[in-house]
N, CA, C and O of each residue as an XYZ file, in Angstrom:
220
protein
N     -83.956     25.438    -25.940
C     -82.665     25.996    -25.166
C     -83.060     25.536    -24.034
O     -84.139     25.649    -23.451
N     -81.978     24.937    -23.730
C     -81.768     24.199    -22.144
C     -81.805     24.863    -21.129
O     -81.727     26.091    -21.095
N     -81.983     23.812    -19.784
C     -82.114     24.526    -18.385
C     -81.166     25.557    -18.057
O     -81.371     26.532    -17.333
N     -79.985     25.212    -18.728
C     -78.856     25.731    -17.564
C     -78.807     27.210    -18.467
O     -78.441     28.204    -17.839
N     -79.230     27.399    -20.175
C     -79.307     28.448    -20.703
C     -80.346     29.454    -20.056
O     -80.206     30.676    -20.004
N     -81.529     28.635    -19.521
C     -82.838     29.712    -19.664
C     -82.245     29.974    -17.963
O     -82.168     31.124    -17.530
N     -81.912     28.952    -17.232
C     -81.039     29.731    -15.646
C     -80.218     30.761    -15.861
O     -80.360     31.736    -15.122
N     -79.209     30.799    -16.873
C     -78.215     31.891    -17.017
C     -79.059     33.240    -17.113
O     -78.788     34.247    -16.460
N     -80.589     33.079    -18.410
C     -80.703     34.479    -18.677
C     -81.923     35.035    -17.423
O     -82.372     36.172    -17.271
N     -82.204     33.877    -16.708
C     -82.777     34.173    -15.492
C     -82.012     35.375    -14.515
O     -82.285     36.530    -14.187
N     -81.064     34.555    -14.290
C     -80.318     35.258    -13.586
C     -79.773     36.702    -14.370
O     -79.227     37.512    -13.622
N     -79.863     36.992    -15.512
C     -78.463     37.927    -16.020
C     -80.140     38.897    -15.758
O     -80.088     39.997    -15.207
N     -81.503     38.313    -16.224
C     -82.718     39.324    -16.330
C     -82.630     40.135    -14.692
O     -82.889     41.338    -14.710
N     -82.340     39.620    -13.567
C     -82.199     39.411    -12.297
C     -81.385     40.421    -11.903
O     -81.835     41.057    -10.950
N     -79.807     40.961    -12.529
C     -78.948     41.277    -12.809
C     -79.421     42.985    -13.406
O     -78.951     44.039    -12.979
N     -80.303     42.852    -14.318
C     -80.359     43.891    -15.215
C     -81.293     45.146    -14.576
O     -81.251     46.376    -14.552
N     -82.134     44.100    -14.091
C     -83.220     44.937    -12.727
C     -82.464     45.809    -11.674
O     -82.724     46.952    -11.299
N     -81.391     44.910    -11.274
C     -80.816     45.396     -9.857
C     -79.772     46.639    -10.342
O     -79.595     47.743     -9.826
N     -79.086     45.962    -11.660
C     -78.255     47.755    -12.110
C     -79.118     48.899    -12.280
O     -79.099     49.904    -11.570
N     -79.885     48.681    -13.278
C     -81.145     49.819    -13.525
C     -81.457     50.444    -12.356
O     -81.356     51.668    -12.262
N     -81.893     49.630    -11.284
C     -82.252     50.798     -9.763
C     -80.786     51.152     -9.888
O     -80.680     52.138    -10.616
N     -79.587     50.706     -9.439
C     -78.668     51.331     -8.988
C     -78.068     52.713     -9.817
O     -77.562     53.689     -9.263
N     -78.291     52.505    -11.510
C     -77.907     53.086    -12.132
C     -78.818     54.589    -11.587
O     -78.260     55.585    -11.124
N     -80.117     54.454    -11.759
C     -81.068     55.273    -11.332
C     -80.467     56.190    -10.003
O     -80.556     57.415     -9.915
N     -80.020     55.546     -9.292
C     -79.891     56.296     -7.834
C     -78.199     56.561     -7.849
O     -77.666     56.798     -6.765
N     -77.504     56.526     -8.874
C     -76.196     56.773     -9.295
C     -76.576     58.197     -9.393
O     -76.123     59.159     -8.773
N     -77.630     58.134    -10.425
C     -77.407     59.427    -11.246
C     -78.553     61.154    -10.559
O     -78.725     62.334    -10.861
N     -78.986     60.189     -9.585
C     -79.809     60.957     -8.412
C     -78.742     61.329     -7.571
O     -78.949     62.510     -7.292
N     -77.775     60.970     -7.054
C     -76.883     61.206     -6.521
C     -75.231     60.610     -6.904
O     -74.712     59.514     -6.693
N     -74.749     61.766     -7.502
C     -73.362     61.486     -8.128
C     -72.259     61.319     -6.945
O     -71.403     62.149     -6.640
N     -72.424     60.393     -6.512
C     -70.754     60.480     -5.829
C     -69.654     59.806     -6.072
O     -68.894     60.772     -6.133
N     -69.412     59.479     -6.138
C     -68.719     59.111     -7.828
C     -68.722     58.835     -9.119
O     -69.298     57.831     -9.539
N     -68.222     59.500     -9.744
C     -67.966     59.977    -11.388
C     -67.620     58.570    -12.326
O     -67.631     58.529    -13.557
N     -67.344     57.549    -11.489
C     -66.721     56.734    -12.794
C     -67.845     55.472    -12.330
O     -67.655     54.377    -12.860
N     -68.800     55.582    -11.528
C     -69.965     54.735    -11.174
C     -70.933     54.690    -12.373
O     -71.482     53.688    -12.833
N     -71.036     55.947    -12.784
C     -72.153     55.591    -13.818
C     -71.806     54.901    -14.978
O     -72.482     54.156    -15.687
N     -70.234     55.392    -15.089
C     -70.391     54.666    -16.935
C     -69.714     53.188    -16.182
O     -69.885     52.247    -16.956
N     -69.384     52.989    -15.586
C     -68.994     51.342    -15.041
C     -70.592     50.823    -15.424
O     -70.899     50.340    -16.514
N     -71.671     51.068    -14.103
C     -72.801     50.242    -14.535
C     -73.479     50.514    -15.598
O     -74.265     49.601    -15.852
N     -73.549     51.975    -16.848
C     -74.049     51.764    -17.520
C     -73.209     50.299    -18.939
O     -73.848     49.727    -19.822
N     -71.690     50.128    -18.620
C     -71.095     49.215    -19.279
C     -71.379     48.147    -19.078
O     -71.780     47.509    -20.051
N     -71.309     47.473    -17.779
C     -72.422     46.417    -17.006
C     -73.332     46.306    -17.954
O     -72.993     45.834    -19.039
N     -74.645     46.716    -17.727
C     -75.985     47.003    -18.112
C     -75.838     46.431    -19.485
O     -76.536     45.462    -19.786
N     -74.767     47.076    -20.581
C     -74.672     46.692    -21.774
C     -74.252     45.400    -21.862
O     -74.849     44.611    -22.593
N     -73.152     45.024    -21.113
C     -72.526     43.768    -20.633
C     -73.912     42.588    -21.155
O     -74.168     41.941    -22.171
N     -74.379     42.739    -20.158
C     -75.770     41.589    -19.697
C     -76.761     41.791    -20.644
O     -77.491     40.812    -20.795
N     -76.990     42.668    -21.265
C     -77.500     42.561    -22.731
C     -77.423     41.819    -23.585
O     -78.255     41.019    -24.012
N     -76.089     42.101    -23.992
C     -75.674     41.632    -25.122
C     -75.395     39.653    -24.868
O     -75.502     38.800    -25.749
N     -75.040     39.432    -23.424
C     -75.173     38.234    -23.080
C     -76.768     37.908    -23.213
O     -77.153     36.806    -23.604
N     -77.506     38.777    -22.916
C     -78.869     38.019    -23.577
C     -79.130     37.498    -24.637
O     -79.517     36.358    -24.895
N     -78.821     38.717    -25.535
C     -78.924     38.217    -26.612
C     -78.155     37.171    -27.216
O     -78.691     36.303    -27.905
N     -76.919     37.213    -26.988
C     -76.164     36.132    -27.869
C     -76.513     34.621    -27.035
O     -75.901     33.614    -27.392
N     -77.438     34.551    -26.014
C     -78.023     33.490    -25.363
C     -79.261     32.700    -26.223
O     -79.424     31.496    -26.417
N     -79.939     33.687    -26.590
C     -81.278     33.859    -27.431
C     -81.166     33.200    -28.819
O     -82.121     32.635    -29.352
N     -79.981     33.301    -29.355
C     -79.775     32.862    -30.606
C     -79.143     31.777    -30.866
O     -78.983     31.421    -32.033
């Protein structure tokens, strides 16, 4: 893996951690009904991108 790919994976992992916190907060206090599916979709996309980069 080159340096650029490692950096992208690191950034994605940070994004996943932040999205998981936001998702947990959104589930506790569901103000916007569209927020939870959007956060889940972003999480799935980030996980997919990490998987693609690791191959």
